[in-house]
C-alpha positions in Angstrom: -14.2 -25.7 -12.0 -15.7 -22.4 -13.2 -13.7 -19.4 -12.1 -14.5 -15.7 -12.3 -11.5 -13.4 -12.2 -12.0 -10.0 -10.8 -8.8 -7.8 -11.7 -8.2 -4.5 -13.3 -4.6 -4.9 -14.4 -4.1 -6.6 -17.8 -0.7 -8.1 -17.0 -2.0 -9.4 -13.7 -4.9 -11.0 -15.5 -2.8 -12.8 -18.1 -0.4 -14.0 -15.4 -3.3 -15.3 -13.1 -5.0 -17.1 -16.1 -1.8 -18.9 -17.1 -1.1 -19.8 -13.4 -4.7 -21.1 -13.0 -4.4 -23.3 -16.1 -1.1 -24.7 -14.7 -2.4 -25.8 -11.4 -6.1 -26.7 -12.3 -6.3 -28.5 -15.7 -10.1 -28.6 -15.4 -10.5 -24.9 -14.6 -12.7 -22.8 -17.0 -12.4 -19.1 -16.9 -16.1 -18.2 -17.3 -15.6 -14.4 -16.8 -13.2 -11.5 -16.3 -14.4 -8.3 -14.8 -12.4 -5.1 -14.1 -14.5 -3.1 -11.7 -17.1 -3.2 -8.9 -19.8 -2.2 -11.3 -18.9 -4.7 -14.1 -18.5 -7.5 -11.5 -22.0 -6.9 -9.9 -23.5 -6.8 -13.4 -21.8 -10.1 -14.3 -22.8 -11.9 -11.0 -26.4 -10.8 -11.6 -26.5 -11.9 -15.2 -24.7 -15.3 -15.0 -24.8 -18.5 -12.9 -22.6 -18.3 -9.8 -19.1 -19.6 -10.5 -17.5 -22.3 -8.4 -14.9 -19.8 -7.1 -14.0 -16.1 -7.5 -10.4 -14.8 -7.7 -10.9 -11.3 -6.5 -8.4 -8.3 -6.3 -9.2 -5.9 -3.4 -8.3 -2.6 -5.2 -10.3 -2.0 -8.4 -10.6 1.1 -10.6 -13.7 2.2 -9.0 -13.0 1.3 -5.3 -12.5 -1.6 -2.9 -14.0 -4.8 -4.1 -15.7 -5.2 -0.7 -18.4 -3.0 -2.1 -19.4 -5.8 -4.4 -20.7 -7.6 -1.4 -23.0 -4.7 -0.5 -24.5 -4.5 -4.0 -25.2 -8.2 -4.7 -25.3 -11.6 -3.2 -22.0 -13.7 -3.6 -22.8 -17.2 -2.9 -19.6 -18.8 -3.9 -16.2 -18.9 -2.1 -13.7 -16.1 -2.7 -9.9 -16.1 -2.9 -8.8 -12.5 -2.6 -5.7 -11.4 -4.3 -4.0 -8.4 -2.8 -0.8 -6.4 -2.2 -1.6 -6.2 1.6 -0.2 -8.6 4.1 -1.8 -11.0 6.5 -2.4 -8.3 9.1 -5.1 -6.7 7.0 -6.7 -9.9 5.8 -7.4 -11.5 9.1 -10.9 -10.1 9.4 -12.2 -11.9 6.4 -10.3 -15.1 6.5 -13.4 -16.8 7.9 -15.5 -15.5 5.0 -13.2 -16.5 2.2 -11.3 -19.6 1.2 -7.9 -17.8 1.3 -6.0 -14.7 0.2 -3.0 -14.6 -2.0 -0.3 -11.9 -2.2 0.4 -10.4 -5.5 2.0 -11.3 -7.7 0.2 -14.7 -7.3 2.7 -17.5 -7.3 1.9 -21.0 -8.7 2.4 -22.8 -5.5 0.3 -20.5 -3.4 -2.5 -20.7 -5.9 -2.2 -24.5 -5.9 -2.5 -24.7 -2.2 -5.5 -22.3 -2.2 -7.4 -24.4 -4.7 -6.6 -27.5 -2.9 -8.0 -26.0 0.2 -11.2 -25.1 -1.8 -11.5 -28.7 -3.0 -11.3 -30.0 0.6 -13.8 -27.5 1.7 -16.1 -28.2 -1.1 -16.0 -31.9 -0.5 -17.2 -31.4 3.1 -19.6 -28.7 2.2 -21.3 -29.5 -1.1 -23.9 -26.8 -0.9 -21.5 -23.9 0.1 -23.2 -20.7 1.1 -20.9 -17.9 2.4 -21.8 -16.0 5.5 -22.3 -12.2 5.1 -19.1 -10.3 5.1 -18.6 -7.9 8.0 -17.9 -4.9 5.6 -17.2 -2.4 8.5 -14.5 -4.8 9.9 -13.0 -5.3 6.5 -12.7 -1.7 5.6 -11.4 -0.8 9.1 -8.7 -3.5 9.1 -7.6 -2.4 5.6 -7.2 1.3 6.7 -5.4 0.1 9.8 -2.9 -1.9 7.6 -2.4 1.2 5.4 -1.8 3.5 8.4 0.8 1.1 9.9 2.5 0.0 6.6 2.4 3.0 4.2 5.5 4.7 5.7 8.8 3.5 7.0 9.5 2.8 10.7 13.3 2.9 10.1 16.0 3.3 7.8 19.4 1.4 7.4 22.3 4.0 7.0 26.0 3.9 6.6 28.6 5.2 9.0 32.0 4.4 7.6 32.0 0.6 7.0 29.2 0.2 9.6 25.5 -0.1 8.8 23.2 1.3 11.5 19.5 1.1 11.9 17.8 4.6 12.6 14.2 4.7 14.0 12.1 7.2 12.2 11.8 9.3 15.5 15.5 9.9 15.3 15.3 11.9 12.0 15.4 15.7 12.1 15.8 16.4 8.5 17.3 15.0 5.2 19.5 16.8 2.7 21.0 16.0 -0.7 24.6 17.0 -1.9 24.9 16.1 -5.6 23.9 12.4 -5.8 24.3 11.6 -2.2 21.5 11.9 0.5 22.1 12.3 4.2 20.1 11.9 7.3 20.6 14.4 10.0 19.5 13.1 13.4 18.4 15.2 16.4 21.8 14.6 18.1 23.6 16.1 15.0 24.9 12.9 13.5 25.1 12.7 9.8 24.5 9.4 7.8 24.5 8.4 4.2 21.2 6.8 3.1 20.9 4.8 -0.1 17.7 6.7 -1.4 17.2 9.9 -3.3 15.1 12.6 -1.7 12.3 11.6 -4.2 12.3 8.2 -2.8 12.5 9.2 0.7 9.6 11.6 0.3 7.3 8.7 -0.7 8.5 6.6 2.4 8.0 9.3 5.1 4.6 10.3 6.8 3.6 13.6 5.2 2.2 14.6 8.5 5.6 14.7 9.9 7.9 15.5 7.0 7.8 18.2 4.3 9.8 18.5 1.1 11.0 22.2 1.6 13.0 22.3 -1.8 14.9 20.1 -4.1 17.6 19.3 -1.6 15.9 19.1 1.7 13.1 17.3 3.6 12.4 18.6 7.2 10.6 17.3 10.3 7.8 19.6 11.5 9.5 19.7 15.1 12.9 20.8 13.7 11.5 24.2 12.7 12.6 27.0 15.0 11.7 30.2 13.1 9.9 31.0 9.8 10.6 34.2 7.8 9.3 35.8 4.8 11.9 35.8 2.0 12.2 37.6 -1.2 10.2 36.6 -4.3 7.5 34.7 -2.4 9.9 32.3 -0.7 10.2 31.4 3.0 13.4 31.1 5.1 13.5 28.7 8.0 15.9 28.2 10.9 15.8 24.6 11.9 17.6 22.5 14.5 19.9 20.8 15.2 22.1 23.6 13.8 24.5 22.3 11.1 25.8 23.6 7.8 22.3 22.8 6.4 20.1 24.4 9.0 19.3 27.5 7.0 16.5 26.3 4.7 14.8 28.2 1.9 11.1 27.0 1.0 10.7 27.6 -2.7 7.9 30.0 -3.9 6.1 27.0 -5.4 6.0 25.2 -2.1 5.4 28.0 0.2 1.6 27.8 0.3 1.6 24.1 0.9 4.2 24.5 3.6 2.1 27.2 5.4 -0.8 24.7 5.3 1.2 21.8 6.4 2.6 23.7 9.5 -0.8 24.8 10.4 -2.3 21.4 10.6 
C-alpha cells in the first residue's frame, strides 16, 4: 500500500509514520508534503498513491483547497483536531477521519475500512468534494466549539456549573480567579485570567486590565481617566465594580464597545 502523508508538523509526521508501520506492514510512505502548494506539485508529478493521510490545517491554508487545484483520485483519510460535527459533510467523500493525535487502533480500523472498500471497488474514483459545504461546516464547528459554554466553579465544598450567560465579569486577587455573576454571586474558578481570556468569546468579553475581564453588557458608564486610561462603572455593583482600563488597552476597548 502506497501512502502519501500531508502534514505540516514534524512531530505529527514522525508519530504517524511509526503508527502506519505498526498497523500496516506492507505500507510504503511514498511522499510527505507540508503544504497545499507542495501537495499539489507532488500529486501532479507522481502516480496517485493508494491512499492519502491528510491534515486539514496546513501552513498555507485548509487542505480542502488541494481538491480545487488538482484531481485527487485516491481515497483520503483526514486527520484533524476537529470533532465529528465538522467532518460529517465529507464522510461520503473520504474513507474516514481521525482525530489528532492519531491513535494506533483508530488508524488500524480506518485502513481496514479502506481494504474492504478497495476489495469491492477495485477502480476507486472519488466523487468531487463539495468544497462549499466542507468549509461552511468547518466554520460552523469553529463558531460552536472555539469558546466555552459553561464553567465548573467552586462554592465551599460544592462544585457548580455556570452557563456562560450567567457571567458578568471575572477578577483576579493574587493567584485566585473569581467569577462574578449577574446576581452578585462570587465563585472561585480554576483558571488564570490569561486562560479565561482564550476561552471566552471576544465579542462579549474584554480583558480590561491585568486583574479583570468584563462582559459588554456589564458596562454602565465610561469616563476619561488620567494618563490616557478609562474608568468604568460596571454592574452588578461589588467591591470590584470600579474598573480602570489601562492606557495600552483603551483604544482596543473603544473599538470593542463600538462594534
